[in-house]
C-alpha positions in Angstrom: -0.1 -15.5 12.3 -3.8 -15.8 11.9 -6.2 -14.9 9.1 -9.4 -13.5 10.5 -12.5 -11.5 9.4 -14.3 -8.6 10.9 -17.7 -7.1 10.1 -17.8 -3.4 10.0 -20.7 -1.3 11.2 -22.1 -1.0 7.7 -22.2 -4.8 7.3 -19.1 -5.1 5.1 -16.7 -8.0 5.8 -13.0 -7.2 5.9 -10.1 -9.7 5.8 -7.2 -9.4 8.3 -3.9 -11.1 8.9 -2.8 -10.7 12.5 0.5 -11.5 14.1 2.0 -11.3 17.6 0.5 -11.3 21.0 -2.4 -8.8 21.2 -1.6 -5.6 22.9 -2.6 -1.9 22.9 0.2 -0.9 20.5 0.4 -2.2 16.9 1.8 -1.7 13.4 -0.9 -1.5 10.7 0.1 -2.5 7.1 -1.5 -1.1 3.9 -0.7 -3.1 0.8 -0.1 -1.8 -2.7 -2.2 -1.7 -5.8 -3.2 -4.5 -6.5 -2.5 -6.5 -3.3 -3.8 -8.1 -0.2 -3.0 -9.1 3.4 -0.3 -11.6 2.3 1.8 -8.8 0.8 3.1 -8.4 4.4 3.7 -12.0 5.6 7.4 -11.6 6.0 6.9 -8.2 7.7 4.4 -9.5 10.1 6.7 -12.4 11.0 9.5 -9.9 11.7 7.3 -7.7 13.9 6.3 -10.8 15.8 9.9 -11.9 16.2 10.7 -8.5 17.7 7.9 -8.8 20.2 5.4 -6.5 18.5 1.8 -6.8 17.4 0.6 -6.1 13.9 -2.0 -6.7 11.3 -2.5 -6.2 7.6 -5.8 -5.6 5.9 -7.2 -6.3 2.4 -8.8 -3.0 1.2 -12.4 -3.3 0.1 -12.8 -5.3 -3.1 -9.5 -7.2 -2.6 -9.2 -10.8 -1.4 -12.2 -11.6 0.7 -13.0 -8.0 1.7 -16.3 -6.8 0.5 -16.3 -4.0 -2.0 -16.9 -0.4 -1.0 -17.9 1.2 -4.3 -17.0 4.9 -4.7 -14.5 4.9 -1.7 -11.9 7.6 -1.3 -8.5 7.3 0.3 -9.8 8.8 3.6 -12.7 6.3 3.7 -10.3 3.5 4.2 -9.2 5.1 7.5 -12.7 4.9 8.8 -12.4 1.1 8.3 -9.1 1.1 10.1 -10.5 3.0 13.1 -13.2 0.4 13.5 -10.6 -2.4 13.3 -8.3 -0.7 15.9 -11.2 -0.5 18.3 -12.2 -4.1 17.6 -8.6 -5.3 18.4 -8.2 -3.1 21.4 -5.4 -1.0 19.9 -5.0 2.5 21.3 -1.7 3.4 19.6 -0.5 2.5 16.1 2.1 3.2 13.4 0.8 2.9 9.9 3.0 1.5 7.1 2.0 1.6 3.4 3.7 0.5 0.3 3.0 1.9 -3.2 -0.8 2.4 -3.4 -0.8 1.8 0.3 1.2 5.0 0.8 -1.7 7.5 0.6 -3.7 5.2 2.9 -1.1 5.1 5.6 -0.8 8.9 5.4 -4.6 9.2 5.8 -4.3 7.2 9.1 -2.5 10.2 10.6 -6.0 11.7 11.0 -6.8 9.0 13.5 -6.3 9.7 17.2 -4.7 6.2 17.7 -2.0 6.9 15.1 1.4 8.2 16.2 3.4 8.0 12.9 3.2 6.9 9.3 5.8 5.3 7.1 5.3 5.4 3.3 7.4 3.0 1.2 7.6 4.1 -2.5 4.2 5.7 -1.9 2.4 7.6 -4.7 1.8 11.3 -4.5 -1.5 13.1 -5.3 -2.9 13.3 -8.8 -3.5 16.8 -10.1 -0.9 18.6 -8.0 0.3 21.6 -10.0 4.0 20.9 -9.3 3.9 17.1 -9.6 3.7 15.4 -13.0 2.0 12.3 -11.7 2.9 10.0 -14.7 6.4 11.3 -15.6 8.9 8.5 -15.3 6.3 5.7 -14.9 6.3 2.7 -17.2 4.1 2.7 -20.2 1.6 0.3 -18.5 0.9 2.9 -15.8 0.3 5.6 -18.4 -2.3 3.4 -20.1 -4.0 2.4 -16.8 -4.2 5.8 -15.3 -5.1 7.3 -18.6 -8.3 5.2 -18.5 -8.9 5.9 -14.8 -9.0 9.6 -15.6 -11.8 9.0 -18.0 -14.0 7.5 -15.3 -15.5 4.2 -14.1 -16.6 2.8 -17.4 -13.3 3.3 -19.1 -11.2 1.9 -16.3 -13.5 -1.1 -15.9 -13.1 -1.8 -19.7 -9.3 -1.6 -19.2 -9.5 -4.0 -16.2 -11.6 -6.5 -18.2 -8.9 -6.5 -20.9 -5.8 -6.5 -18.7 -6.4 -7.9 -15.3 -7.2 -11.6 -16.0 -3.7 -13.0 -15.9 -3.0 -11.8 -12.3 -5.4 -14.2 -10.8 -3.2 -17.2 -11.8 0.2 -15.6 -12.0 3.1 -17.7 -10.6 6.5 -16.7 -9.3 8.0 -17.8 -12.5 5.8 -15.4 -14.5 5.8 -12.3 -12.3 8.8 -10.5 -13.9 7.2 -10.8 -17.3 3.8 -9.7 -15.8 5.3 -6.5 -14.6 6.7 -5.6 -18.0 8.2 -2.1 -18.2 7.2 -1.3 -14.6 10.3 -2.8 -13.1 14.0 -2.1 -13.5 17.2 -4.0 -12.7 16.9 -3.7 -8.9 13.4 -5.1 -8.8 14.3 -7.9 -11.2 17.2 -8.9 -9.0 15.0 -8.8 -5.9 12.4 -11.0 -7.5 15.0 -13.5 -8.8 16.5 -13.5 -5.3 13.4 -14.8 -3.6 10.6 -12.2 -3.7 8.8 -13.6 -6.8 6.6 -16.2 -5.2 5.4 -13.9 -2.4 4.7 -11.1 -4.9 2.7 -13.5 -7.1 0.8 -14.8 -4.1 -0.3 -11.3 -3.1 -1.5 -10.6 -6.7 -3.4 -13.9 -6.8 -5.1 -13.0 -3.5 -5.9 -9.5 -4.8 -7.9 -11.0 -7.6 -9.8 -13.7 -5.6 -13.2 -12.0 -6.1 -12.4 -9.9 -9.2 -10.7 -6.7 -10.1 -12.9 -4.2 -8.2 -10.4 -3.5 -5.4 -7.8 -2.6 -8.0 -10.2 -0.5 -10.1 -11.5 1.4 -7.0 -8.0 2.2 -5.9 -7.3 3.7 -9.4 -10.4 5.8 -9.2 -9.5 7.0 -5.7 -6.0 8.0 -6.7 -7.2 10.3 -9.5 -9.6 12.1 -7.1 -8.8 14.2 -4.0 -7.7 12.0 -1.1 -10.0 13.7 1.4 -7.5 15.1 3.9 -4.9 17.9 3.9 -1.2 16.7 3.8 -0.1 20.2 5.0 -2.1 19.6 8.2 -0.2 16.5 9.2 1.4 16.9 12.6 2.6 13.4 13.3 6.0 12.0 12.2 6.1 10.8 8.6 8.9 8.7 7.0 9.1 8.5 3.2 11.3 5.7 1.8 12.1 5.9 -1.9 14.6 4.6 -4.5 15.5 5.9 -7.9 15.1 2.7 -10.0 11.4 2.8 -9.6 9.1 2.9 -12.7 5.8 2.3 -10.8 6.2 5.3 -8.4 9.2 7.5 -9.6 11.3 9.2 -6.9 9.8 12.6 -7.8 6.7 11.5 -5.8 8.8 11.1 -2.7 10.5 14.5 -3.1 7.0 16.1 -3.6 5.6 14.5 -0.5 8.6 15.6 1.6 8.2 19.2 0.4 4.5 19.2 1.2 4.2 17.3 4.5 5.6 19.5 7.3 6.7 16.5 9.4 8.2 14.4 6.6 11.6 12.9 6.5 12.8 11.4 3.2 15.0 8.3 3.3 16.2 8.3 -0.3 18.1 5.0 -1.1 19.9 5.2 -4.5 19.8 2.1 -6.6 16.6 0.7 -5.0 13.4 -0.1 -7.0 9.8 -0.4 -6.2 10.0 -3.9 -4.8 13.7 -4.1 -3.8 13.3 -1.1 -1.5 11.1 -3.0 0.9 13.0 -6.3 0.6 16.3 -4.7 1.4 15.2 -2.1 4.0 12.7 -4.1 5.9 14.6 -4.5 9.1 15.3 -0.8 9.3 11.8 0.2 8.6 10.3 -2.2 11.2 12.8 -1.0 13.8 11.8 2.6 13.2 8.1 1.7 13.4 8.5 -0.2 16.7 10.5 2.7 18.0 7.6 5.1 17.6 5.5 2.7 19.7 8.1 2.5 22.4 
């Protein structure tokens, strides 16, 4: 596994974590909000063990990736397309968790993409038949409430609320999540996921809160592509003990993406879902490449 950097055509530097022997087929990982490449360390290791090639990517403003102010969800896929060409990848499956869900779905617009897998991925804000905030923890209501007011309001919220994540430890992470996690996620964190989760949060904040802030602003705007036009296979994985992205989002996405298949796993939360279903999800991803 190797951390590396790539300079895009517009001069921005992006941070990558690459695993496995380079080949023309790969799995592309999109982290949550906030997050970074290290979110996927265990996943990259597993892909490599199974003989695959994969990379994760810190979205602009996260980790050591330069900010792209005003970016939309679809803008991220333009970055991914450049990275795919740089790495010689002609076929990929995109996996996204949480805030990475919309970004992996956006990758279906790329000719290299053959499938997308969204794990507890958020649905679009403003859909008439999806109450975006219903069932989310109070912290998300506060955060997105400010994002809806615009850049100045959400930046003020970030200045007041983001500071602790830059130094959060595994021992502190359950308290840091507050009302955003339920019993399933607390168990997963206590069973070993806490330090990796905290590490990804620290990485997210290495150069400040702008990646997180720009994600929030992108989520309350149109994503820039049509979900109803997706023709490639889409898997949606969702649990019902999730207070960051409630299971209504998964049902909405299944209804509105023609090719979607929902894997609903009762009792799983936002973090536990990926921890407990990792092997199955990776096997499915590699299956699309084979």
